[in-house]
N, C-alpha and C positions, 0 to 999 in steps of 0.2 A: 288381556282379562284372563282370569282367574280361569282352567280348566279342572274336571271333574276330577278327584281323585280316586283311582281304582285299586282298592287294596281291601286286605281282609282283616275284620276284626281280631284280636286276638282275646280269646275267651279270659275272665277274670279266673281263675283257680278255685276252687271252693275253700272254705273254713279248712285251717291247717288239721292234722290230723282225723279227716274223715275217714270213715273205714270205707277201703276198697279192696281189689283183690291184690294179692302182690302180683309184679310181673316178675317172674323167674327166668334166666336163661339158662339153658344145658347145653353145656359142649362137650360132647363124645363121639369119636368114631365107631366105638362098639353098639353093635344093634340092641344086644342083650342087656348092656348097661342104662341104653335110653328106656328100652321097655321097662324095668326094673324102678327107675328114678322116676320115668315121668309117672309113673304108678303111685309111689310114694310120694309125689311131690303133688301132686294134683289137688289134694284138699286145703293145700297153703296158697293157691293163686293159680295164674295162667301162666303155664311151661310152654317155652319155646325151645324146641331142640336144634342144635344146627353141630354138625361134624368136625366145624371149626369154629374159631373164636368172629363173631360179629363185628362189624364195623363200629368203630369207638362210639361214633354218633347213635348208634343203636345200645351198645352196651349201658351207655348213660342213663337211660330210660329203663334201666333193670333194676331194682331192688335189690335181688341176688343172683350172684353168678355162680352154678355150681358147674366145675370143669373135672374133668375126669381125667387124671395123671396116673392112676395104675399103670400105663404101659411105659411110663418113663422111668429110665433106667436107674438114676442115680437121683439124691436127695438135690444136688445141686442144680441139676436141672428142672427136678419139682419147684425148687425155689423161684430160679430164673422165670420157669412160666407162669406163677403167681403174679411175679413182680411186672411183667409185661402187659399182664392183665389189670394191675392196679395202676398203671399207668396210661391203662384205656379208659378206665371208668373211675370219674371222679365222686361218685356218690353210694354206689351199691356195694354189696357187701361181695366177697367171694368164699364160697366153700370147696375145699379142695377133695376129693375123691385121690385116694394114693395109696403107696404101702406103706405098711407100719414105719418102717424106718425113713420116711420123707414123711412122715407128718410133723415132726418138729422143724426141719426144713421150711415146710409150706408156711408155719404159723409164725416161725422168725422173718418169713418174709413178707408178711403183713395178712395172709389169710384171717378172716374172720374164725374159722373154724377148719379141722381136715378131718377126716372119717378115712377110717382104715378100711382097704378093700382085702376081700368081698364085704360090702356092707347088707344090713339088714334093711328091710324098707321101715322099719319103727325107728331105726336110730337116725338112718338119713332125714325121716320124718322131724323128729324132735331138734335136732342138731341145726336143723335147716330154719327150723319153728324158731328158736332161739335167737341164732344169725339175724333174720328179718327182726325180731323185735329189738335185738343191739344195735341194728343197723336204724331202724324208725328214732328209737330214744336219741342217738346221734344226730342223725338229720333234725331231730327236733329241736335237741339242744342248740345245734348250730343256727337254726331258723330262728328259734328266738334271740340267739345273741347277735343275728345280722338285722332283726326287726329294733332292737334295743340300742345297734350302731346307727340306724336310720335315722330313730326317733331322737336319740342324741345329735346327729348331724342335723335334723328340722329347727333347732336350736338358732340356727344361723338365718331362718326366715324371719323369726318374730320381730327384729328391727328393722325390717323392710317395711317402711311410711308409703314409698313411692310404689306403684303397679310398675314399674319398667326398672325397680330394684327386685321384685320379685323371682322373675323368669330366669335371669343369668344365674341366681343363686340356684334355683330350682334345678337347672341345668347341671350344674355343677353336682347338684347333692344326685341324680339320677346316675348321670355316668358313672359316677363314684360307687352307687348301690351296684351296677352291675359289670363293672370292671373294664366301661369302656373309654377309649381315648378320643373318639370324636361324635360332635354332635353341634345341634344349632336350635335356638329357640327363635320363632315370630312374634309377635304378638302387637295388641292392636287395641287401642282406644276406643270404643263405639261411639264415646262424646267427643272425641279429639280426632279432627279427620287427619291431622299431622301426626298423630300418635302413635304411630307404626313404630316400630322397631326391631333389633334383631340382634341377636348376640352368639356367637361360633366358642367354639374349642377344637383344637386341634388341626385346624384348617390353616394353609399359607396362607401371607397376608394379599397377593393376587387373588387368590381362590375365594376369601371372604370379601375382598370388593366386587369380585363379580357376583355371589350370590347375593349380595346385597342388592347392586341394580336389578337382579331377577325376580327376589322377593317381596323388596320394599317397593323400589321403583314401578317393577312392569306390574306387581300384584298376580302372581301367577299364581296362587295359591288361596283358595278361598278357606280362610279359618272355622266359618260355620258347617263345612262339611264334616270337620272332623267332632264326633260323638264321644267315640269311646276310644281305648288304646287298641292301636292296628297296625300290621305289619304290611308294606307295600314292596312289589317289585317292578312296579310300574305308575305313573302319574306325574303332575306337574311339580312337584317336588322332586323326586327324580330327574326328570328332566331338567329342573334350575338346576341342579349339583351338575349334571352332565353339561351343560351350556356353561357351566361357569371353570368347567375342566377338574372338577372333581369329582369323580364318579364313584358309584357303588353298587352295588349289586340289590339291597334292598334297603329299607329305612325302617325303623318303628317307631309310631309317632303317638304321643301323649299329650291328648289336651288336657290345657289346665284353663279353668274359667272362673270368675268372679260372679259376685250374685248379680250384677246391673249391667256393668258397661267395659268389664274386663275379659276379653280372648285372647288366647295363644294355643301355640302347639310346640311341645320340645320333641324334635328329633334324636334318635340315635341313630348316626351313620355309620358304624363300625362293623365290617361284615364277619369281623372275628367274634362277637360278642354274639354266643346264644343264648336267647332267654326260655329258661326254663320255667314252672310253677313260682321256685325261690325267687327267684328275679323278681317275676310279674308282680307278686306281692310287695316284696321293696318297692318296685317303680309305685303301685298302688297308694301304699303307705305315705310316699314323698309328695306323691302327685293331692292327696287329700290334705296334706298339709300346706302343699302351696295355693291351693285353692283357699283354705281359711286363710293365709295370711295376704292373699288376693283380695278378699273379702273387709277385713280388717283396713286394708290399704284403701278400699273403697271408700268405706266410713268415714277415715281420715281425710280423704279428697273430698268430700262431700262437706262436710265440716270447714274444710278450708275454701272452699270455693264459697260457701255463704258468706264468708267474713271478706269476699272478691268482688262481692254482687251488690251493686247498688240498690237502696232500697227502694227509691221512686221509679227508676225507669227498669231496672234486673236485668240491665246488663253491666259487663264488667264497671268495676271502682276505679280508680285513680292508681291506689295499691297493686291490684291486677296488673295494670297498664304498664307500672315500674319493672315488675318482674319479666312480663311479658316480652318488651320492649328488648330487656338483657338477653333475654334467651333466645328472641329471634335474630338479636347481632350476631352473638356466637355462633347461632348454625349458619346466617350469612357469611361469615368471617372463614369459615369451616369449608364450607362449600362452593363460596363463590359466588353465590347468589344474589340476587338485588333485593333490598327491601325499601321500602317506602311508607313514610307516614301523612296522613292527612290531618289537619288540627281545622277545627270549622266551631264555628259560633252563630248561633241564631242572631239574627241585627234586631237590635232597638226590642230584645224581648223584653226588656222589664217596663214597657208598654203593656205588653199583655198581664202582666202581675199586677199591675195598678190597676188596670181597667176592668179586669175581668175576676182578682183574685187570684191568691193562690195555687186551690184545687183546680182552677180551669189550665192554669200554669203547671201545675204537675201533669196531667192527664195530656198537657201538650206534648210535653218533653216524653211521656210515655209513649204517646203516638209518633211523636218523630223517631223515638228509638225503633221502633217497629219497621218503619220506612227505611231506615238505613240500613238495617240486618237484612232487610229484603232486594238492598243493593249492596251487599257485599257476598263473595265467598267466604264458606264454613272454614274455610283455613283461614279468612283473615280474624282480627281482634277488633271488637268496637268495646270504647272505654267510655262512660264519662268521666272526664275529667276535672269537671268542678262546676258548679251555675248551668249556664246553658252551653258550655263547652262541650265538644265530644272529640276522641281521638282515636282515630282509623290506624292498625297497623296491616298494611299490605305485603304479604310474603310473598318472596319470586315476583316483584312486579317492579319494571322499572320505572325510572322517572317518567319517562315522557306517558307510559298508560296509566301511572298515577295520578296523572294531571287529566287523561279523559275520565278516568274515574268517579275525580272529584268535581269534573265539570258536569259528568252525567246527575249525580248527586247533587250539585247544586241547582240543575235546571229539574228536577223532579221536586225537589221541596217547594221550589219557586210555583209548581204548577199545581202542587197538591191542597186541597182544602181540607184543612185541619179541625174537624170537628167534635166539640166537645156538649156533655149534657147540661142544661141550661144556660148554651150561651151561643151566641153567633157563630156561625164559620169562620174561621180564621185563613186569612193570608201571610205565610212566612218567607222570609229569605234568608241566605247564609251567607258568612263570607268563609272562605277555605283556604289554607296555605298547605304546600305540599313540599316536604324535603324527603331526600334519600340517602341511604346507605350506597356505597361511604363519601359521595360526594360533598354531601352537605354534614356530614360528621360520622364518626367514628365511633362514638358512645351513645348512650341513652340522651344524656344528658345536652349534648350535642346536637343531636337527631332531634330533638323534640324542641327544643329553643329555637332552632330554625324552620321548622314546619309553624310554632308559634308565632315567630316575626313575620312570616310569611303571610300566616292570615291576618296578622294586623294590619301590614301593608294594602291585602285587600280592603280591608275596614277603610283605610285612609285614602283609599282611591274610589270609594264613592258605597262601598259594600256589594252585596251582593254577586262576587265575582270571585273566581279562583285565581292564585296568584302562586308562583314557583319560589321556590327560595332563589333559584339563580338570581331574581331581581331585587335581592338586598341591598347589592352595592350601592351605597351611597343614600340606602331610603331611611338612615337612622334619625334625621328628623322629622320626616314625616310618620315613623312611627310613633316618634313620641307624642306627636299630634292627636294620634287617633287613639291611643290610649287613654285620653282624656275626653273620649266622647262617651 
């Protein structure tokens, strides 16, 4: 049973370039320098003064770092100090307060500007304002370039016409945009109970197998709970990771939904990645394009399903049955699961059409379809094979269990009173044949043929009964006689 995910939404950043106060770090051990520099820089933004450089994680949040190097004895040491700060801050600009002979060395080391000491308040403020403007322009250029790269990468989503194709591609795009190496996507088709899927990147094979069990088979995560991008330090997704032996301190979840029935979540599971405003904008851009791709895939799936639905009974048609049977056989082969087929046919249904007309016959087939749907699981597939013949694919069902299901359906039809407007209630019976993978066939053709033959054997034995494909040996002559009835 899925448990609640306890996590915090990651607030989407505001529009790029929105005005805000600059975040300035002032590093100086000289109280006089701190006093004068704070007064000069205060009109430009929020100034936080420390006597030693703050941690790299804090420096990365600053737009400008003003460092006092006036007491550093040599240009080489001033340059080394600037280089160390540059290694700790990835985006902010550095303005050095240094001796006049160290100005060139500080600039060569990468400082955005260098102000010789002693400085005037006006000069420091104007040089800091210019450095901030340059840093903002540079950050904006990089943001735009990163956005363009993300948009170009999102072209990979355009060919995805199957919903299950969208999530793995979106996972790759998200991980690439934020520089992460590990993540996974869990997705679910609300209209397809066996539509759960999962994609992994950066996990060992054993971890991926165990995680599939935790997330797909045990369904530990309720995807409906994820409405926005959020960071988690606890919850069922992290518990599933740990149970699979793939520990992580935190996760970032990115929900991706279609307009109708597709839902899923992409998780970034890389503790080395820190998501700032720029990364979150890229993630949001990719998420929006992935959801647009899902909407297109939903429209395509709807159109395709309409082509696979029988006009009379509104259940799947034979064309869909062939594709579904191939898919179920591949799945059974891959996971070593059972698969059974029930072929059933209304007994003497021609008499209904002859006596009551085809409108009553069609309504009777619709009523039968509703009855059959009520007797099978959502994971099973019901299709009208043709005429008054129906086929049921029973996923993960052994031959013995399938015989029980078929016999239950036979009795249910026999006991049911079929009512149609303008006609007297009808009593009907069916003959059913059951075949299973791999006992009676390893291909779709073999399996359907075995179930079909078993059904005709049921007819040859007097109708209104269920037969197993096990009974087919030596019954070929009887089958020929039944087909002529």
